[in-house]
PQR file with spaces between the fields and no chain letter, atoms N, CA, C, O and H, PARSE charges and radii, in Angstrom:
ATOM       1  N    MET     1      21.049  -10.941   16.104 -0.4000 1.5000
ATOM       2  CA   MET     1      20.061  -11.636   15.319 -0.0000 2.0000
ATOM       3  C    MET     1      20.405  -11.438   13.847  0.5500 1.7000
ATOM       4  O    MET     1      20.801  -10.345   13.442 -0.5500 1.4000
ATOM       5  N    ILE     2      20.257  -12.476   13.057 -0.4000 1.5000
ATOM       6  CA   ILE     2      20.548  -12.420   11.627 -0.0000 2.0000
ATOM       7  C    ILE     2      19.272  -12.739   10.859  0.5500 1.7000
ATOM       8  O    ILE     2      18.578  -13.710   11.162 -0.5500 1.4000
ATOM       9  H    ILE     2      19.935  -13.364   13.386  0.4000 1.0000
ATOM      10  N    ALA     3      18.967  -11.902    9.851 -0.4000 1.5000
ATOM      11  CA   ALA     3      17.796  -12.137    9.003 -0.0000 2.0000
ATOM      12  C    ALA     3      18.202  -13.007    7.817  0.5500 1.7000
ATOM      13  O    ALA     3      19.241  -12.781    7.195 -0.5500 1.4000
ATOM      14  H    ALA     3      19.531  -11.113    9.605  0.4000 1.0000
ATOM      15  N    VAL     4      17.379  -13.996    7.513 -0.4000 1.5000
ATOM      16  CA   VAL     4      17.631  -14.883    6.387 -0.0000 2.0000
ATOM      17  C    VAL     4      16.382  -14.924    5.521  0.5500 1.7000
ATOM      18  O    VAL     4      15.286  -15.191    6.012 -0.5500 1.4000
ATOM      19  H    VAL     4      16.535  -14.179    8.018  0.4000 1.0000
ATOM      20  N    ARG     5      16.553  -14.658    4.227 -0.4000 1.5000
ATOM      21  CA   ARG     5      15.409  -14.692    3.303 -0.0000 2.0000
ATOM      22  C    ARG     5      14.856  -16.106    3.231  0.5500 1.7000
ATOM      23  O    ARG     5      15.607  -17.065    3.050 -0.5500 1.4000
ATOM      24  H    ARG     5      17.444  -14.441    3.828  0.4000 1.0000
ATOM      25  N    ILE     6      13.539  -16.236    3.372 -0.4000 1.5000
ATOM      26  CA   ILE     6      12.917  -17.560    3.306 -0.0000 2.0000
ATOM      27  C    ILE     6      12.022  -17.712    2.082  0.5500 1.7000
ATOM      28  O    ILE     6      11.428  -18.771    1.878 -0.5500 1.4000
ATOM      29  H    ILE     6      12.929  -15.457    3.519  0.4000 1.0000
ATOM      30  N    GLY     7      11.921  -16.668    1.266 -0.4000 1.5000
ATOM      31  CA   GLY     7      11.105  -16.737    0.069 -0.0000 2.0000
ATOM      32  C    GLY     7      11.375  -15.544   -0.828  0.5500 1.7000
ATOM      33  O    GLY     7      12.093  -14.622   -0.441 -0.5500 1.4000
ATOM      34  H    GLY     7      12.403  -15.808    1.432  0.4000 1.0000
ATOM      35  N    PRO     8      10.807  -15.557   -2.019 -0.5600 1.5000
ATOM      36  CA   PRO     8      11.036  -14.463   -2.965  0.2800 2.0000
ATOM      37  C    PRO     8      10.230  -13.212   -2.590  0.5500 1.7000
ATOM      38  O    PRO     8       9.260  -13.290   -1.836 -0.5500 1.4000
ATOM      39  N    ASP     9      10.646  -12.066   -3.125 -0.4000 1.5000
ATOM      40  CA   ASP     9       9.841  -10.849   -2.992 -0.0000 2.0000
ATOM      41  C    ASP     9       8.523  -11.066   -3.723  0.5500 1.7000
ATOM      42  O    ASP     9       8.453  -11.885   -4.639 -0.5500 1.4000
ATOM      43  H    ASP     9      11.434  -12.003   -3.737  0.4000 1.0000
ATOM      44  N    PHE    10       7.497  -10.356   -3.337 -0.4000 1.5000
ATOM      45  CA   PHE    10       6.231  -10.448   -4.057 -0.0000 2.0000
ATOM      46  C    PHE    10       5.723   -9.046   -4.347  0.5500 1.7000
ATOM      47  O    PHE    10       6.035   -8.098   -3.627 -0.5500 1.4000
ATOM      48  H    PHE    10       7.554   -9.691   -2.592  0.4000 1.0000
ATOM      49  N    ARG    11       4.948   -8.928   -5.393 -0.4000 1.5000
ATOM      50  CA   ARG    11       4.399   -7.642   -5.808 -0.0000 2.0000
ATOM      51  C    ARG    11       2.904   -7.614   -5.516  0.5500 1.7000
ATOM      52  O    ARG    11       2.215   -8.633   -5.565 -0.5500 1.4000
ATOM      53  H    ARG    11       4.694   -9.698   -5.978  0.4000 1.0000
ATOM      54  N    MET    12       2.433   -6.413   -5.213 -0.4000 1.5000
ATOM      55  CA   MET    12       1.009   -6.221   -4.963 -0.0000 2.0000
ATOM      56  C    MET    12       0.483   -5.240   -6.002  0.5500 1.7000
ATOM      57  O    MET    12       1.230   -4.404   -6.509 -0.5500 1.4000
ATOM      58  H    MET    12       2.993   -5.586   -5.173  0.4000 1.0000
ATOM      59  N    VAL    13      -0.788   -5.345   -6.312 -0.4000 1.5000
ATOM      60  CA   VAL    13      -1.416   -4.485   -7.300 -0.0000 2.0000
ATOM      61  C    VAL    13      -2.583   -3.758   -6.647  0.5500 1.7000
ATOM      62  O    VAL    13      -3.355   -4.354   -5.896 -0.5500 1.4000
ATOM      63  H    VAL    13      -1.394   -6.024   -5.899  0.4000 1.0000
ATOM      64  N    GLY    14      -2.706   -2.473   -6.938 -0.4000 1.5000
ATOM      65  CA   GLY    14      -3.829   -1.691   -6.425 -0.0000 2.0000
ATOM      66  C    GLY    14      -5.058   -1.871   -7.302  0.5500 1.7000
ATOM      67  O    GLY    14      -4.946   -2.117   -8.503 -0.5500 1.4000
ATOM      68  H    GLY    14      -2.079   -1.988   -7.548  0.4000 1.0000
ATOM      69  N    GLY    15      -6.204   -1.749   -6.707 -0.4000 1.5000
ATOM      70  CA   GLY    15      -7.456   -1.862   -7.447 -0.0000 2.0000
ATOM      71  C    GLY    15      -8.487   -0.911   -6.871  0.5500 1.7000
ATOM      72  O    GLY    15      -8.232   -0.242   -5.869 -0.5500 1.4000
ATOM      73  H    GLY    15      -6.295   -1.548   -5.732  0.4000 1.0000
ATOM      74  N    ARG    16      -9.645   -0.849   -7.498 -0.4000 1.5000
ATOM      75  CA   ARG    16     -10.716    0.026   -7.021 -0.0000 2.0000
ATOM      76  C    ARG    16     -12.055   -0.471   -7.551  0.5500 1.7000
ATOM      77  O    ARG    16     -12.123   -1.214   -8.530 -0.5500 1.4000
ATOM      78  H    ARG    16      -9.852   -1.392   -8.312  0.4000 1.0000
ATOM      79  N    ARG    17     -13.112   -0.041   -6.877 -0.4000 1.5000
ATOM      80  CA   ARG    17     -14.457   -0.349   -7.357 -0.0000 2.0000
ATOM      81  C    ARG    17     -14.751    0.545   -8.553  0.5500 1.7000
ATOM      82  O    ARG    17     -14.301    1.691   -8.571 -0.5500 1.4000
ATOM      83  H    ARG    17     -13.056    0.562   -6.082  0.4000 1.0000
ATOM      84  N    PRO    18     -15.485    0.071   -9.547 -0.5600 1.5000
ATOM      85  CA   PRO    18     -15.755    0.881  -10.741  0.2800 2.0000
ATOM      86  C    PRO    18     -16.369    2.245  -10.448  0.5500 1.7000
ATOM      87  O    PRO    18     -16.030    3.220  -11.120 -0.5500 1.4000
ATOM      88  N    LYS    19     -17.252    2.342   -9.473 -0.4000 1.5000
ATOM      89  CA   LYS    19     -17.923    3.616   -9.197 -0.0000 2.0000
ATOM      90  C    LYS    19     -17.111    4.570   -8.332  0.5500 1.7000
ATOM      91  O    LYS    19     -17.496    5.727   -8.161 -0.5500 1.4000
ATOM      92  H    LYS    19     -17.527    1.551   -8.927  0.4000 1.0000
ATOM      93  N    TYR    20     -15.992    4.101   -7.783 -0.4000 1.5000
ATOM      94  CA   TYR    20     -15.207    4.925   -6.861 -0.0000 2.0000
ATOM      95  C    TYR    20     -14.781    6.248   -7.505  0.5500 1.7000
ATOM      96  O    TYR    20     -14.906    7.301   -6.879 -0.5500 1.4000
ATOM      97  H    TYR    20     -15.679    3.161   -7.922  0.4000 1.0000
ATOM      98  N    PHE    21     -14.286    6.211   -8.728 -0.4000 1.5000
ATOM      99  CA   PHE    21     -13.787    7.420   -9.372 -0.0000 2.0000
ATOM     100  C    PHE    21     -14.870    8.268  -10.025  0.5500 1.7000
ATOM     101  O    PHE    21     -14.562    9.277  -10.660 -0.5500 1.4000
ATOM     102  H    PHE    21     -14.184    5.356   -9.236  0.4000 1.0000
ATOM     103  N    GLU    22     -16.123    7.881   -9.882 -0.4000 1.5000
ATOM     104  CA   GLU    22     -17.215    8.758  -10.324 -0.0000 2.0000
ATOM     105  C    GLU    22     -17.305    9.981   -9.424  0.5500 1.7000
ATOM     106  O    GLU    22     -17.810   11.023   -9.841 -0.5500 1.4000
ATOM     107  H    GLU    22     -16.374    7.062   -9.366  0.4000 1.0000
ATOM     108  N    ARG    23     -16.819    9.862   -8.188 -0.4000 1.5000
ATOM     109  CA   ARG    23     -16.900   10.988   -7.247 -0.0000 2.0000
ATOM     110  C    ARG    23     -15.529   11.437   -6.731  0.5500 1.7000
ATOM     111  O    ARG    23     -15.454   12.299   -5.855 -0.5500 1.4000
ATOM     112  H    ARG    23     -16.410    9.015   -7.849  0.4000 1.0000
ATOM     113  N    ARG    24     -14.463   10.872   -7.256 -0.4000 1.5000
ATOM     114  CA   ARG    24     -13.103   11.211   -6.827 -0.0000 2.0000
ATOM     115  C    ARG    24     -12.196   11.399   -8.046  0.5500 1.7000
ATOM     116  O    ARG    24     -12.391   10.759   -9.079 -0.5500 1.4000
ATOM     117  H    ARG    24     -14.524   10.172   -7.967  0.4000 1.0000
ATOM     118  N    ALA    25     -11.223   12.265   -7.915 -0.4000 1.5000
ATOM     119  CA   ALA    25     -10.229   12.442   -8.979 -0.0000 2.0000
ATOM     120  C    ALA    25      -9.274   11.252   -8.974  0.5500 1.7000
ATOM     121  O    ALA    25      -8.878   10.774   -7.911 -0.5500 1.4000
ATOM     122  H    ALA    25     -11.064   12.785   -7.076  0.4000 1.0000
ATOM     123  N    LYS    26      -8.908   10.777  -10.160 -0.4000 1.5000
ATOM     124  CA   LYS    26      -7.965    9.663  -10.246 -0.0000 2.0000
ATOM     125  C    LYS    26      -6.570   10.139   -9.850  0.5500 1.7000
ATOM     126  O    LYS    26      -6.142   11.218  -10.261 -0.5500 1.4000
ATOM     127  H    LYS    26      -9.230   11.165  -11.023  0.4000 1.0000
ATOM     128  N    PRO    27      -5.861    9.344   -9.058 -0.5600 1.5000
ATOM     129  CA   PRO    27      -4.498    9.741   -8.669  0.2800 2.0000
ATOM     130  C    PRO    27      -3.557    9.664   -9.869  0.5500 1.7000
ATOM     131  O    PRO    27      -3.567    8.685  -10.616 -0.5500 1.4000
ATOM     132  N    LYS    28      -2.754   10.693  -10.042 -0.4000 1.5000
ATOM     133  CA   LYS    28      -1.771   10.719  -11.134 -0.0000 2.0000
ATOM     134  C    LYS    28      -0.416   10.197  -10.670  0.5500 1.7000
ATOM     135  O    LYS    28       0.362    9.681  -11.473 -0.5500 1.4000
ATOM     136  H    LYS    28      -2.745   11.487   -9.436  0.4000 1.0000
ATOM     137  N    LYS    29      -0.130   10.331   -9.357 -0.4000 1.5000
ATOM     138  CA   LYS    29       1.116    9.835   -8.777 -0.0000 2.0000
ATOM     139  C    LYS    29       0.811    9.200   -7.426  0.5500 1.7000
ATOM     140  O    LYS    29      -0.239    9.469   -6.841 -0.5500 1.4000
ATOM     141  H    LYS    29      -0.762   10.750   -8.705  0.4000 1.0000
ATOM     142  N    PRO    30       1.703    8.372   -6.930 -0.5600 1.5000
ATOM     143  CA   PRO    30       1.450    7.701   -5.652  0.2800 2.0000
ATOM     144  C    PRO    30       1.128    8.661   -4.503  0.5500 1.7000
ATOM     145  O    PRO    30       0.327    8.324   -3.630 -0.5500 1.4000
ATOM     146  N    GLN    31       1.735    9.842   -4.490 -0.4000 1.5000
ATOM     147  CA   GLN    31       1.481   10.797   -3.410 -0.0000 2.0000
ATOM     148  C    GLN    31       0.014   11.236   -3.370  0.5500 1.7000
ATOM     149  O    GLN    31      -0.472   11.644   -2.315 -0.5500 1.4000
ATOM     150  H    GLN    31       2.385   10.115   -5.199  0.4000 1.0000
ATOM     151  N    HIS    32      -0.690   11.159   -4.488 -0.4000 1.5000
ATOM     152  CA   HIS    32      -2.110   11.542   -4.538 -0.0000 2.0000
ATOM     153  C    HIS    32      -3.001   10.554   -3.792  0.5500 1.7000
ATOM     154  O    HIS    32      -4.156   10.866   -3.502 -0.5500 1.4000
ATOM     155  H    HIS    32      -0.294   10.827   -5.345  0.4000 1.0000
ATOM     156  N    LEU    33      -2.487    9.376   -3.479 -0.4000 1.5000
ATOM     157  CA   LEU    33      -3.285    8.378   -2.759 -0.0000 2.0000
ATOM     158  C    LEU    33      -3.644    8.826   -1.348  0.5500 1.7000
ATOM     159  O    LEU    33      -4.558    8.270   -0.739 -0.5500 1.4000
ATOM     160  H    LEU    33      -1.549    9.122   -3.714  0.4000 1.0000
ATOM     161  N    THR    34      -2.946    9.814   -0.826 -0.4000 1.5000
ATOM     162  CA   THR    34      -3.266   10.305    0.519 -0.0000 2.0000
ATOM     163  C    THR    34      -4.637   10.972    0.554  0.5500 1.7000
ATOM     164  O    THR    34      -5.182   11.173    1.640 -0.5500 1.4000
ATOM     165  H    THR    34      -2.203   10.266   -1.321  0.4000 1.0000
ATOM     166  N    ASP    35      -5.208   11.317   -0.587 -0.4000 1.5000
ATOM     167  CA   ASP    35      -6.538   11.921   -0.677 -0.0000 2.0000
ATOM     168  C    ASP    35      -7.632   10.878   -0.884  0.5500 1.7000
ATOM     169  O    ASP    35      -8.788   11.235   -1.113 -0.5500 1.4000
ATOM     170  H    ASP    35      -4.766   11.154   -1.469  0.4000 1.0000
ATOM     171  N    HIS    36      -7.285    9.597   -0.806 -0.4000 1.5000
ATOM     172  CA   HIS    36      -8.243    8.533   -1.117 -0.0000 2.0000
ATOM     173  C    HIS    36      -8.455    7.590    0.063  0.5500 1.7000
ATOM     174  O    HIS    36      -7.658    7.553    1.000 -0.5500 1.4000
ATOM     175  H    HIS    36      -6.347    9.307   -0.620  0.4000 1.0000
ATOM     176  N    ASP    37      -9.550    6.829   -0.003 -0.4000 1.5000
ATOM     177  CA   ASP    37      -9.907    5.841    1.008 -0.0000 2.0000
ATOM     178  C    ASP    37      -9.226    4.521    0.637  0.5500 1.7000
ATOM     179  O    ASP    37      -9.743    3.763   -0.185 -0.5500 1.4000
ATOM     180  H    ASP    37     -10.198    6.859   -0.764  0.4000 1.0000
ATOM     181  N    CYS    38      -8.088    4.252    1.230 -0.4000 1.5000
ATOM     182  CA   CYS    38      -7.270    3.088    0.878 -0.0000 2.0000
ATOM     183  C    CYS    38      -7.371    1.999    1.948  0.5500 1.7000
ATOM     184  O    CYS    38      -7.828    2.246    3.065 -0.5500 1.4000
ATOM     185  H    CYS    38      -7.668    4.867    1.898  0.4000 1.0000
ATOM     186  N    ILE    39      -6.943    0.812    1.590 -0.4000 1.5000
ATOM     187  CA   ILE    39      -6.886   -0.305    2.532 -0.0000 2.0000
ATOM     188  C    ILE    39      -5.477   -0.355    3.112  0.5500 1.7000
ATOM     189  O    ILE    39      -4.494   -0.338    2.370 -0.5500 1.4000
ATOM     190  H    ILE    39      -6.572    0.611    0.683  0.4000 1.0000
ATOM     191  N    ASN    40      -5.383   -0.415    4.403 -0.4000 1.5000
ATOM     192  CA   ASN    40      -4.089   -0.514    5.078 -0.0000 2.0000
ATOM     193  C    ASN    40      -3.864   -1.923    5.586  0.5500 1.7000
ATOM     194  O    ASN    40      -4.792   -2.728    5.663 -0.5500 1.4000
ATOM     195  H    ASN    40      -6.181   -0.429    5.006  0.4000 1.0000
ATOM     196  N    ILE    41      -2.622   -2.207    5.931 -0.4000 1.5000
ATOM     197  CA   ILE    41      -2.292   -3.489    6.535 -0.0000 2.0000
ATOM     198  C    ILE    41      -1.421   -3.242    7.765  0.5500 1.7000
ATOM     199  O    ILE    41      -0.501   -2.424    7.745 -0.5500 1.4000
ATOM     200  H    ILE    41      -1.869   -1.553    5.869  0.4000 1.0000
ATOM     201  N    ARG    42      -1.733   -3.961    8.818 -0.4000 1.5000
ATOM     202  CA   ARG    42      -0.964   -3.872   10.059 -0.0000 2.0000
ATOM     203  C    ARG    42      -0.243   -5.207   10.231  0.5500 1.7000
ATOM     204  O    ARG    42      -0.868   -6.245   10.451 -0.5500 1.4000
ATOM     205  H    ARG    42      -2.480   -4.625    8.834  0.4000 1.0000
ATOM     206  N    LEU    43       1.084   -5.157   10.127 -0.4000 1.5000
ATOM     207  CA   LEU    43       1.882   -6.371   10.271 -0.0000 2.0000
ATOM     208  C    LEU    43       2.459   -6.447   11.680  0.5500 1.7000
ATOM     209  O    LEU    43       3.043   -5.469   12.149 -0.5500 1.4000
ATOM     210  H    LEU    43       1.592   -4.314    9.948  0.4000 1.0000
ATOM     211  N    PRO    44       2.314   -7.577   12.368 -0.5600 1.5000
ATOM     212  CA   PRO    44       2.827   -7.690   13.730  0.2800 2.0000
ATOM     213  C    PRO    44       4.341   -7.530   13.801  0.5500 1.7000
ATOM     214  O    PRO    44       4.866   -7.067   14.813 -0.5500 1.4000
ATOM     215  N    THR    45       5.044   -7.905   12.743 -0.4000 1.5000
ATOM     216  CA   THR    45       6.507   -7.793   12.745 -0.0000 2.0000
ATOM     217  C    THR    45       6.982   -6.395   12.367  0.5500 1.7000
ATOM     218  O    THR    45       8.160   -6.082   12.536 -0.5500 1.4000
ATOM     219  H    THR    45       4.618   -8.281   11.921  0.4000 1.0000
ATOM     220  N    TYR    46       6.095   -5.554   11.861 -0.4000 1.5000
ATOM     221  CA   TYR    46       6.472   -4.208   11.418 -0.0000 2.0000
ATOM     222  C    TYR    46       6.309   -3.171   12.524  0.5500 1.7000
ATOM     223  O    TYR    46       7.031   -2.174   12.561 -0.5500 1.4000
ATOM     224  H    TYR    46       5.137   -5.809   11.723  0.4000 1.0000
ATOM     225  N    GLY    47       5.363   -3.411   13.418 -0.4000 1.5000
ATOM     226  CA   GLY    47       5.165   -2.489   14.529 -0.0000 2.0000
ATOM     227  C    GLY    47       4.165   -1.376   14.267  0.5500 1.7000
ATOM     228  O    GLY    47       4.199   -0.356   14.955 -0.5500 1.4000
ATOM     229  H    GLY    47       4.777   -4.221   13.387  0.4000 1.0000
ATOM     230  N    GLY    48       3.299   -1.535   13.318 -0.4000 1.5000
ATOM     231  CA   GLY    48       2.289   -0.510   13.040 -0.0000 2.0000
ATOM     232  C    GLY    48       1.724   -0.664   11.643  0.5500 1.7000
ATOM     233  O    GLY    48       1.861   -1.711   11.009 -0.5500 1.4000
ATOM     234  H    GLY    48       3.272   -2.364   12.759  0.4000 1.0000
ATOM     235  N    ILE    49       1.086    0.398   11.175 -0.4000 1.5000
ATOM     236  CA   ILE    49       0.503    0.395    9.827 -0.0000 2.0000
ATOM     237  C    ILE    49       1.633    0.458    8.800  0.5500 1.7000
ATOM     238  O    ILE    49       2.527    1.298    8.896 -0.5500 1.4000
ATOM     239  H    ILE    49       0.975    1.248   11.690  0.4000 1.0000
ATOM     240  N    TYR    50       1.582   -0.419    7.841 -0.4000 1.5000
ATOM     241  CA   TYR    50       2.611   -0.516    6.814 -0.0000 2.0000
ATOM     242  C    TYR    50       2.408    0.555    5.742  0.5500 1.7000
ATOM     243  O    TYR    50       1.291    0.726    5.252 -0.5500 1.4000
ATOM     244  H    TYR    50       0.856   -1.102    7.763  0.4000 1.0000
ATOM     245  N    ALA    51       3.449    1.266    5.375 -0.4000 1.5000
ATOM     246  CA   ALA    51       3.372    2.273    4.317 -0.0000 2.0000
ATOM     247  C    ALA    51       3.387    1.577    2.959  0.5500 1.7000
ATOM     248  O    ALA    51       4.125    0.612    2.759 -0.5500 1.4000
ATOM     249  H    ALA    51       4.356    1.128    5.773  0.4000 1.0000
ATOM     250  N    TRP    52       2.567    2.070    2.026 -0.4000 1.5000
ATOM     251  CA   TRP    52       2.560    1.513    0.680 -0.0000 2.0000
ATOM     252  C    TRP    52       3.900    1.802    0.030  0.5500 1.7000
ATOM     253  O    TRP    52       4.417    2.914    0.146 -0.5500 1.4000
ATOM     254  H    TRP    52       1.967    2.853    2.189  0.4000 1.0000
ATOM     255  N    GLU    53       4.468    0.820   -0.649 -0.4000 1.5000
ATOM     256  CA   GLU    53       5.773    0.971   -1.294 -0.0000 2.0000
ATOM     257  C    GLU    53       5.619    0.934   -2.813  0.5500 1.7000
ATOM     258  O    GLU    53       4.897    0.103   -3.365 -0.5500 1.4000
ATOM     259  H    GLU    53       4.049   -0.082   -0.742  0.4000 1.0000
ATOM     260  N    PHE    54       6.311    1.852   -3.464 -0.4000 1.5000
ATOM     261  CA   PHE    54       6.302    1.933   -4.920 -0.0000 2.0000
ATOM     262  C    PHE    54       7.744    1.949   -5.407  0.5500 1.7000
ATOM     263  O    PHE    54       8.640    2.453   -4.731 -0.5500 1.4000
ATOM     264  H    PHE    54       6.897    2.527   -3.016  0.4000 1.0000
ATOM     265  N    GLU    55       7.949    1.385   -6.598 -0.4000 1.5000
ATOM     266  CA   GLU    55       9.286    1.392   -7.187 -0.0000 2.0000
ATOM     267  C    GLU    55       9.154    1.548   -8.695  0.5500 1.7000
ATOM     268  O    GLU    55       8.336    0.887   -9.335 -0.5500 1.4000
ATOM     269  H    GLU    55       7.220    0.975   -7.148  0.4000 1.0000
ATOM     270  N    LYS    56       9.976    2.436   -9.251 -0.4000 1.5000
ATOM     271  CA   LYS    56      10.011    2.641  -10.694 -0.0000 2.0000
ATOM     272  C    LYS    56      11.445    3.000  -11.065  0.5500 1.7000
ATOM     273  O    LYS    56      12.011    3.957  -10.535 -0.5500 1.4000
ATOM     274  H    LYS    56      10.640    2.973   -8.732  0.4000 1.0000
ATOM     275  N    ALA    57      12.025    2.232  -11.972 -0.4000 1.5000
ATOM     276  CA   ALA    57      13.408    2.457  -12.409 -0.0000 2.0000
ATOM     277  C    ALA    57      14.355    2.558  -11.205  0.5500 1.7000
ATOM     278  O    ALA    57      15.217    3.435  -11.151 -0.5500 1.4000
ATOM     279  H    ALA    57      11.565    1.455  -12.402  0.4000 1.0000
ATOM     280  N    ARG    58      14.178    1.650  -10.251 -0.4000 1.5000
ATOM     281  CA   ARG    58      15.001    1.572   -9.029 -0.0000 2.0000
ATOM     282  C    ARG    58      14.810    2.729   -8.057  0.5500 1.7000
ATOM     283  O    ARG    58      15.472    2.765   -7.020 -0.5500 1.4000
ATOM     284  H    ARG    58      13.478    0.938  -10.295  0.4000 1.0000
ATOM     285  N    ALA    59      13.937    3.663   -8.356 -0.4000 1.5000
ATOM     286  CA   ALA    59      13.606    4.726   -7.402 -0.0000 2.0000
ATOM     287  C    ALA    59      12.484    4.203   -6.516  0.5500 1.7000
ATOM     288  O    ALA    59      11.470    3.716   -7.015 -0.5500 1.4000
ATOM     289  H    ALA    59      13.399    3.634   -9.199  0.4000 1.0000
ATOM     290  N    ARG    60      12.663    4.304   -5.207 -0.4000 1.5000
ATOM     291  CA   ARG    60      11.669    3.778   -4.265 -0.0000 2.0000
ATOM     292  C    ARG    60      10.977    4.911   -3.532  0.5500 1.7000
ATOM     293  O    ARG    60      11.577    5.944   -3.236 -0.5500 1.4000
ATOM     294  H    ARG    60      13.486    4.700   -4.801  0.4000 1.0000
ATOM     295  N    LEU    61       9.693    4.694   -3.244 -0.4000 1.5000
ATOM     296  CA   LEU    61       8.878    5.698   -2.572 -0.0000 2.0000
ATOM     297  C    LEU    61       7.937    4.978   -1.622  0.5500 1.7000
ATOM     298  O    LEU    61       7.350    3.958   -1.983 -0.5500 1.4000
ATOM     299  H    LEU    61       9.205    3.855   -3.484  0.4000 1.0000
ATOM     300  N    LYS    62       7.787    5.500   -0.408 -0.4000 1.5000
ATOM     301  CA   LYS    62       6.816    4.975    0.553 -0.0000 2.0000
ATOM     302  C    LYS    62       5.774    6.048    0.796  0.5500 1.7000
ATOM     303  O    LYS    62       6.109    7.215    0.998 -0.5500 1.4000
ATOM     304  H    LYS    62       8.264    6.329   -0.114  0.4000 1.0000
ATOM     305  N    VAL    63       4.489    5.647    0.775 -0.4000 1.5000
ATOM     306  CA   VAL    63       3.380    6.578    0.981 -0.0000 2.0000
ATOM     307  C    VAL    63       2.505    6.045    2.107  0.5500 1.7000
ATOM     308  O    VAL    63       2.054    4.901    2.060 -0.5500 1.4000
ATOM     309  H    VAL    63       4.217    4.699    0.610  0.4000 1.0000
ATOM     310  N    ARG    64       2.268    6.863    3.104 -0.4000 1.5000
ATOM     311  CA   ARG    64       1.344    6.499    4.188 -0.0000 2.0000
ATOM     312  C    ARG    64      -0.043    6.975    3.787  0.5500 1.7000
ATOM     313  O    ARG    64      -0.262    8.166    3.566 -0.5500 1.4000
ATOM     314  H    ARG    64       2.635    7.793    3.142  0.4000 1.0000
ATOM     315  N    VAL    65      -0.976    6.037    3.696 -0.4000 1.5000
ATOM     316  CA   VAL    65      -2.330    6.348    3.255 -0.0000 2.0000
ATOM     317  C    VAL    65      -3.308    6.187    4.406  0.5500 1.7000
ATOM     318  O    VAL    65      -3.016    5.507    5.390 -0.5500 1.4000
ATOM     319  H    VAL    65      -0.798    5.070    3.876  0.4000 1.0000
ATOM     320  N    ASP    66      -4.460    6.807    4.279 -0.4000 1.5000
ATOM     321  CA   ASP    66      -5.550    6.639    5.237 -0.0000 2.0000
ATOM     322  C    ASP    66      -6.626    5.785    4.598  0.5500 1.7000
ATOM     323  O    ASP    66      -6.703    5.679    3.374 -0.5500 1.4000
ATOM     324  H    ASP    66      -4.698    7.359    3.480  0.4000 1.0000
ATOM     325  N    GLY    67      -7.441    5.186    5.417 -0.4000 1.5000
ATOM     326  CA   GLY    67      -8.524    4.387    4.896 -0.0000 2.0000
ATOM     327  C    GLY    67      -9.462    3.944    5.994  0.5500 1.7000
ATOM     328  O    GLY    67      -9.152    4.037    7.181 -0.5500 1.4000
ATOM     329  H    GLY    67      -7.378    5.271    6.411  0.4000 1.0000
ATOM     330  N    SER    68     -10.603    3.466    5.578 -0.4000 1.5000
ATOM     331  CA   SER    68     -11.614    3.036    6.546 -0.0000 2.0000
ATOM     332  C    SER    68     -11.499    1.543    6.858  0.5500 1.7000
ATOM     333  O    SER    68     -12.302    1.004    7.620 -0.5500 1.4000
ATOM     334  H    SER    68     -10.856    3.391    4.614  0.4000 1.0000
ATOM     335  N    TRP    69     -10.508    0.880    6.273 -0.4000 1.5000
ATOM     336  CA   TRP    69     -10.360   -0.556    6.488 -0.0000 2.0000
ATOM     337  C    TRP    69      -8.898   -0.901    6.668  0.5500 1.7000
ATOM     338  O    TRP    69      -8.037   -0.376    5.962 -0.5500 1.4000
ATOM     339  H    TRP    69      -9.856    1.318    5.654  0.4000 1.0000
ATOM     340  N    CYS    70      -8.614   -1.791    7.619 -0.4000 1.5000
ATOM     341  CA   CYS    70      -7.249   -2.234    7.883 -0.0000 2.0000
ATOM     342  C    CYS    70      -7.269   -3.742    8.093  0.5500 1.7000
ATOM     343  O    CYS    70      -8.139   -4.266    8.788 -0.5500 1.4000
ATOM     344  H    CYS    70      -9.313   -2.218    8.192  0.4000 1.0000
ATOM     345  N    SER    71      -6.311   -4.434    7.491 -0.4000 1.5000
ATOM     346  CA   SER    71      -6.220   -5.892    7.606 -0.0000 2.0000
ATOM     347  C    SER    71      -4.953   -6.264    8.368  0.5500 1.7000
ATOM     348  O    SER    71      -3.989   -5.499    8.401 -0.5500 1.4000
ATOM     349  H    SER    71      -5.604   -4.008    6.926  0.4000 1.0000
ATOM     350  N    THR    72      -4.966   -7.429    8.970 -0.4000 1.5000
ATOM     351  CA   THR    72      -3.765   -7.956    9.616 -0.0000 2.0000
ATOM     352  C    THR    72      -3.276   -9.188    8.862  0.5500 1.7000
ATOM     353  O    THR    72      -2.419   -9.921    9.355 -0.5500 1.4000
ATOM     354  H    THR    72      -5.749   -8.051    8.943  0.4000 1.0000
ATOM     355  N    ASN    73      -3.820   -9.418    7.665 -0.4000 1.5000
ATOM     356  CA   ASN    73      -3.499  -10.601    6.894 -0.0000 2.0000
ATOM     357  C    ASN    73      -3.214  -10.214    5.450  0.5500 1.7000
ATOM     358  O    ASN    73      -4.078   -9.631    4.795 -0.5500 1.4000
ATOM     359  H    ASN    73      -4.516   -8.823    7.263  0.4000 1.0000
ATOM     360  N    MET    74      -2.043  -10.516    4.943 -0.4000 1.5000
ATOM     361  CA   MET    74      -1.690  -10.178    3.562 -0.0000 2.0000
ATOM     362  C    MET    74      -2.557  -10.918    2.546  0.5500 1.7000
ATOM     363  O    MET    74      -2.824  -10.387    1.468 -0.5500 1.4000
ATOM     364  H    MET    74      -1.341  -10.989    5.475  0.4000 1.0000
ATOM     365  N    ALA    75      -2.998  -12.123    2.868 -0.4000 1.5000
ATOM     366  CA   ALA    75      -3.816  -12.895    1.933 -0.0000 2.0000
ATOM     367  C    ALA    75      -5.189  -12.266    1.817  0.5500 1.7000
ATOM     368  O    ALA    75      -6.036  -12.764    1.076 -0.5500 1.4000
ATOM     369  H    ALA    75      -2.781  -12.554    3.744  0.4000 1.0000
């Protein structure tokens, strides 16, 4: 099987409710997100919960987060 790109890469942005950090410490690095209630996504082509991906100056990091909500739709 050969994979062929059918579209460009896309970027996602994290967000939060204004009152969320009134009772939680703000994360200083991506690894701190494991202490927070995050939204996960389950992709049928991935085979499970997708790890959050971060990139800075070509250094890549994947973080597995927990949360009370999971989506099966990127939109």
